[in-house]
C-alpha positions as CSV (number, residue, x, y, z in Angstrom):
1,M,11.0,-33.6,-9.2
2,S,8.6,-34.8,-6.1
3,L,10.1,-37.2,-3.4
4,G,6.9,-37.8,-1.9
5,D,6.3,-38.6,2.2
6,N,7.9,-42.2,1.9
7,N,10.6,-43.9,2.5
8,G,10.5,-46.6,-0.7
9,A,13.7,-48.0,-2.3
10,N,13.8,-44.9,-5.0
11,N,13.9,-42.5,-2.4
12,P,17.5,-41.1,-2.3
13,F,16.2,-39.3,1.1
14,Q,14.7,-40.6,4.3
15,L,11.5,-38.5,6.1
16,V,11.8,-38.1,9.6
17,E,9.1,-36.3,11.2
18,R,10.0,-32.9,13.5
19,A,8.8,-35.3,16.8
20,E,10.9,-38.2,16.0
21,W,13.7,-35.6,15.4
22,K,13.9,-34.2,18.4
23,K,14.6,-37.8,20.4
24,L,17.6,-38.0,18.2
25,N,19.8,-35.7,20.0
26,G,22.5,-37.5,22.3
27,Q,25.2,-34.9,21.8
28,F,24.3,-31.8,24.0
29,S,23.1,-31.2,27.7
30,H,23.7,-27.3,26.6
31,K,21.3,-24.8,27.3
32,L,21.5,-21.7,25.4
33,A,19.7,-18.0,27.5
34,P,16.9,-16.0,26.0
35,S,20.0,-13.4,24.9
36,D,21.3,-16.4,22.8
37,V,18.5,-16.5,21.2
38,K,17.5,-12.6,20.4
39,N,21.1,-12.3,18.7
40,L,20.3,-15.3,16.5
41,H,16.5,-14.3,15.4
42,A,16.5,-12.1,12.4
43,L,13.6,-10.1,11.6
44,N,10.6,-11.3,11.2
45,E,11.8,-15.3,12.0
46,P,10.3,-16.5,14.8
47,L,12.9,-18.6,16.8
48,T,12.4,-20.4,20.5
49,I,14.6,-22.1,22.7
50,A,12.7,-25.3,21.6
51,E,13.2,-24.9,18.2
52,I,17.0,-24.8,18.9
53,E,17.0,-27.8,20.7
54,D,14.3,-29.4,18.9
55,I,16.0,-29.1,15.5
56,Y,19.5,-27.5,15.5
57,F,20.9,-29.6,18.4
58,P,20.2,-33.1,16.8
59,L,21.2,-31.8,13.5
60,A,24.4,-30.5,14.8
61,H,24.6,-34.3,16.2
62,L,24.6,-35.3,13.0
63,I,27.2,-33.5,11.7
64,D,29.2,-34.2,14.5
65,I,29.5,-37.9,13.4
66,F,30.7,-36.7,9.7
67,V,33.4,-33.9,11.4
68,Q,34.9,-37.1,13.0
69,Q,34.8,-39.6,10.0
70,Y,36.8,-36.1,8.0
71,R,39.2,-35.9,10.7
72,E,39.5,-40.0,11.1
73,S,40.2,-39.7,7.2
74,H,42.4,-37.1,7.8
75,Y,44.8,-39.3,9.8
76,L,44.2,-42.2,8.1
77,V,45.6,-40.8,4.4
78,N,48.5,-39.2,6.2
79,G,49.9,-42.4,7.7
80,Y,48.8,-44.0,4.4
81,L,50.9,-41.4,2.5
82,N,53.5,-40.9,5.3
83,K,52.8,-37.3,6.0
84,H,51.8,-34.8,8.2
85,T,49.9,-32.5,6.5
86,Q,47.2,-29.3,8.1
87,R,43.7,-30.8,9.2
88,L,41.6,-28.4,6.4
89,P,38.2,-27.2,7.2
90,F,34.7,-29.5,7.3
91,I,33.1,-26.8,5.2
92,I,28.9,-26.7,5.4
93,G,27.2,-25.1,2.7
94,I,23.2,-23.8,3.0
95,A,21.0,-22.8,0.2
96,G,17.8,-21.8,0.0
97,S,15.4,-19.5,-0.9
98,V,15.1,-15.3,-0.7
99,A,13.4,-15.5,3.0
100,V,13.2,-18.8,3.6
101,G,15.5,-18.1,6.9
102,K,18.9,-19.8,6.4
103,S,20.7,-16.8,7.5
104,T,18.9,-17.7,10.9
105,T,19.9,-21.7,10.0
106,A,23.5,-20.4,9.5
107,R,23.9,-18.3,12.4
108,V,22.1,-20.6,15.2
109,L,24.0,-23.6,13.1
110,Q,27.6,-21.6,13.6
111,K,26.5,-21.0,17.4
112,V,25.1,-24.9,18.6
113,L,28.6,-26.6,16.4
114,S,31.0,-23.8,18.5
115,M,29.3,-25.8,21.9
116,L,30.2,-29.5,20.7
117,P,32.3,-30.9,23.1
118,D,35.7,-30.1,21.8
119,K,34.8,-25.9,20.8
120,P,35.6,-26.3,17.2
121,N,36.0,-22.9,15.7
122,V,33.1,-22.0,13.6
123,D,33.2,-18.9,10.7
124,L,30.6,-18.4,8.8
125,V,30.7,-16.5,5.4
126,T,28.0,-15.7,3.3
127,T,28.2,-15.5,-0.3
128,D,26.4,-11.8,-0.4
129,G,30.0,-10.6,-0.2
130,F,31.1,-12.3,-3.4
131,L,28.0,-10.2,-5.5
132,Y,29.6,-8.4,-7.6
133,P,29.4,-4.5,-6.9
134,N,26.7,-2.1,-8.1
135,E,29.3,-0.8,-10.4
136,V,29.8,-3.5,-12.2
137,L,26.2,-4.5,-12.1
138,N,24.9,-1.6,-13.3
139,E,28.2,-1.6,-16.2
140,R,26.9,-5.0,-17.3
141,N,23.1,-3.7,-17.5
142,I,21.7,-6.7,-14.4
143,L,21.4,-5.0,-11.4
144,N,18.5,-6.2,-11.6
145,R,19.2,-9.7,-11.4
146,K,20.9,-9.4,-8.1
147,G,21.2,-12.7,-7.0
148,F,21.2,-14.6,-10.2
149,P,24.0,-16.2,-10.9
150,E,25.4,-14.1,-13.1
151,S,25.7,-11.4,-10.8
152,Y,27.7,-13.4,-9.1
153,D,32.1,-13.0,-8.9
154,T,31.7,-17.1,-9.3
155,K,35.6,-17.0,-9.9
156,L,36.6,-15.4,-6.8
157,L,33.7,-17.5,-4.2
158,L,35.6,-20.6,-6.2
159,N,39.1,-19.4,-5.1
160,F,38.1,-18.6,-1.7
161,L,37.2,-21.9,-1.3
162,S,39.7,-23.6,-2.8
163,A,42.0,-21.8,-0.6
164,M,40.8,-23.2,2.3
165,K,40.9,-26.7,0.5
166,S,44.3,-25.9,0.1
167,G,45.1,-24.9,3.9
168,E,45.9,-21.0,3.3
169,P,46.5,-19.6,6.5
170,K,43.8,-16.6,5.5
171,F,41.8,-15.3,3.4
172,E,40.1,-11.5,2.8
173,V,36.2,-12.0,2.1
174,P,34.6,-9.1,1.1
175,V,31.8,-7.6,3.0
176,Y,28.0,-6.6,1.8
177,S,25.8,-4.0,3.5
178,H,22.3,-4.5,3.2
179,V,21.1,-1.4,4.4
180,E,23.6,0.5,1.4
181,Y,23.2,-2.7,-1.0
182,D,26.7,-2.6,-2.4
183,I,29.6,-4.5,-1.3
184,L,31.6,-2.2,1.3
185,K,35.1,-0.6,-0.3
186,D,37.3,-0.6,3.1
187,Q,36.2,-3.8,4.7
188,V,36.8,-7.3,4.8
189,Q,36.1,-10.8,6.9
190,V,39.2,-12.4,7.0
191,V,38.8,-16.6,7.4
192,K,41.8,-18.1,8.8
193,M,41.8,-22.2,8.4
194,P,38.6,-22.6,11.1
195,D,37.7,-26.2,12.0
196,I,34.6,-25.8,10.3
197,L,33.4,-23.2,7.7
198,I,29.4,-22.4,7.1
199,V,28.8,-20.9,3.9
200,E,25.4,-19.3,3.3
201,G,23.6,-18.4,0.4
202,I,21.3,-18.8,-2.3
203,N,23.7,-20.1,-5.1
204,V,25.6,-22.6,-3.1
205,L,24.1,-25.6,-4.8
206,Q,23.3,-24.1,-8.1
207,V,25.1,-26.8,-10.9
208,N,25.1,-23.9,-13.5
209,S,29.0,-22.5,-13.8
210,T,30.2,-19.7,-15.2
211,T,34.1,-20.3,-14.9
212,G,34.2,-22.8,-17.4
213,N,36.0,-25.3,-15.9
214,N,33.5,-27.3,-14.8
215,V,34.4,-26.5,-11.0
216,F,31.4,-26.1,-8.9
217,V,30.8,-24.3,-5.6
218,S,29.3,-27.1,-3.8
219,D,32.3,-29.5,-5.4
220,Y,34.1,-28.3,-1.8
221,F,31.1,-28.8,0.5
222,D,31.5,-31.6,2.5
223,Y,28.1,-31.3,4.2
224,S,25.1,-29.6,2.5
225,I,21.4,-28.2,4.3
226,Y,18.0,-27.0,1.9
227,V,16.1,-25.0,3.8
228,D,12.6,-25.9,2.4
229,A,9.3,-24.2,2.7
230,D,6.2,-23.5,0.3
231,E,6.1,-20.9,-2.2
232,S,3.5,-19.6,-0.8
233,D,4.7,-19.4,2.6
234,I,8.0,-17.7,1.0
235,M,6.1,-15.3,-0.6
236,A,4.6,-14.1,2.5
237,W,7.1,-13.8,4.6
238,Y,9.0,-12.4,2.3
239,V,6.1,-9.7,2.1
240,A,6.2,-9.0,5.5
241,R,10.0,-8.5,6.5
242,F,9.4,-5.8,3.3
243,E,6.8,-4.5,5.7
244,S,9.1,-4.2,8.5
245,L,12.1,-3.1,7.4
246,R,9.6,-0.1,5.7
247,A,9.5,0.7,9.3
248,T,13.2,0.1,10.3
249,S,16.1,0.1,8.6
250,F,14.3,2.0,5.1
251,Q,13.6,4.7,7.6
252,N,17.3,5.2,8.0
253,K,19.0,8.0,5.0
254,D,21.7,5.8,3.8
255,S,19.5,3.0,3.0
256,Y,19.2,2.2,-0.5
257,F,16.0,2.2,-0.1
258,H,15.6,4.8,1.9
259,R,13.0,6.0,-1.2
260,Y,10.7,3.2,-0.1
261,A,10.2,4.8,3.3
262,D,7.3,6.5,3.3
263,M,5.1,4.8,1.8
264,G,1.6,3.5,2.6
265,E,0.7,0.2,3.9
266,K,-0.9,-0.6,0.3
267,E,1.5,0.9,-1.7
268,S,4.4,-0.9,0.0
269,I,2.9,-4.8,-0.5
270,A,2.2,-3.9,-3.9
271,M,5.4,-2.9,-4.2
272,A,6.9,-5.9,-2.1
273,T,4.7,-8.1,-4.3
274,N,6.1,-7.2,-7.3
275,I,9.6,-7.6,-6.2
276,W,8.4,-11.2,-5.8
277,N,7.0,-11.8,-8.8
278,E,9.8,-9.6,-10.5
279,I,12.9,-11.2,-9.7
280,N,12.6,-13.4,-6.5
281,R,10.0,-15.8,-7.8
282,P,11.8,-16.6,-11.1
283,N,15.3,-16.9,-9.5
284,L,14.0,-19.4,-7.1
285,R,11.9,-21.6,-9.9
286,E,15.0,-21.3,-12.2
287,N,17.9,-21.3,-9.9
288,I,17.5,-22.1,-6.5
289,L,14.6,-24.7,-6.2
290,P,16.0,-26.9,-8.5
291,T,19.4,-27.7,-6.5
292,R,17.2,-28.6,-3.8
293,Y,17.6,-32.5,-3.6
294,R,21.5,-32.0,-4.4
295,A,21.5,-31.4,-0.6
296,D,22.8,-34.2,1.8
297,L,19.8,-33.2,4.6
298,I,16.5,-30.8,3.6
299,L,15.2,-28.8,6.3
300,E,11.2,-27.8,5.3
301,K,9.9,-25.4,7.3
302,G,5.8,-25.2,8.3
303,S,3.7,-21.6,7.6
304,H,4.8,-20.6,10.8
305,H,7.9,-20.5,10.0
306,F,9.5,-23.6,12.3
307,V,10.9,-26.8,11.0
308,R,8.2,-29.3,10.5
309,N,9.9,-32.5,9.2
310,I,13.7,-33.1,7.7
311,R,14.6,-35.0,4.7
312,I,18.2,-36.5,5.4
313,R,20.0,-38.0,2.6
314,K,20.2,-41.7,2.4
315,I,23.7,-43.5,2.9
């Protein structure tokens, strides 16, 4: 499915180029310090104050419009029903391929949304915590399918989202370690009814349900974002990140990938390329990319890793 670059009648998205998009911010006058940027960007993902101000400030302003509408609807429906129920979190889903930069997008968005005038409490949860432990994946002989739909405890993820939309005061979410490549048995993230909840992961817009009840993760989202880029660029970013990790975190003897630490550059690039071709590319093409146009907004990145265009679903 292709949307092309026009805004014709059959195109459900409106294309906004970066130069036009950055002029749309009428909300923020905040300033970020270089230390803020340093804390937000990830390995091999360039991030600048200009990128945050040009892309994420207008995005936060747009999302705030929907948040205010959400709150107004809550108020009006409560009045209609003569009820005084608790306001529930506004949930944002962020999807995209491995290595496309969706984790950075989620962290930056969490930061700028928390800077909105009413200073909302914004929590961020990644779906990595809902992967089955390696022990379970090994029992099912699908450890090499980690990241594919069947590797996630979809029931637990749906229970979490249902709890957030049902007014549960708190929920304990499992924590995943990229160093150990597994769920940590002695750690949890406690989520206590935030004003805004960001849920980030490759699988959040997938249409296939493994629970048998036809309830999907995206059913709980009030707004959804897909971080997009050309496949060739994503692959290059993945290989470059693998190379950087080989020289850093892979050197940690506790790392699951420590066995790759002493590889030479040529061997390392070959290994990363093989992993991409055998695991990440099929997952992208079969499960992730087909969900792109289910999003409310698409951030399109160029080869430099910065956003070049934005596509917004027409209302």
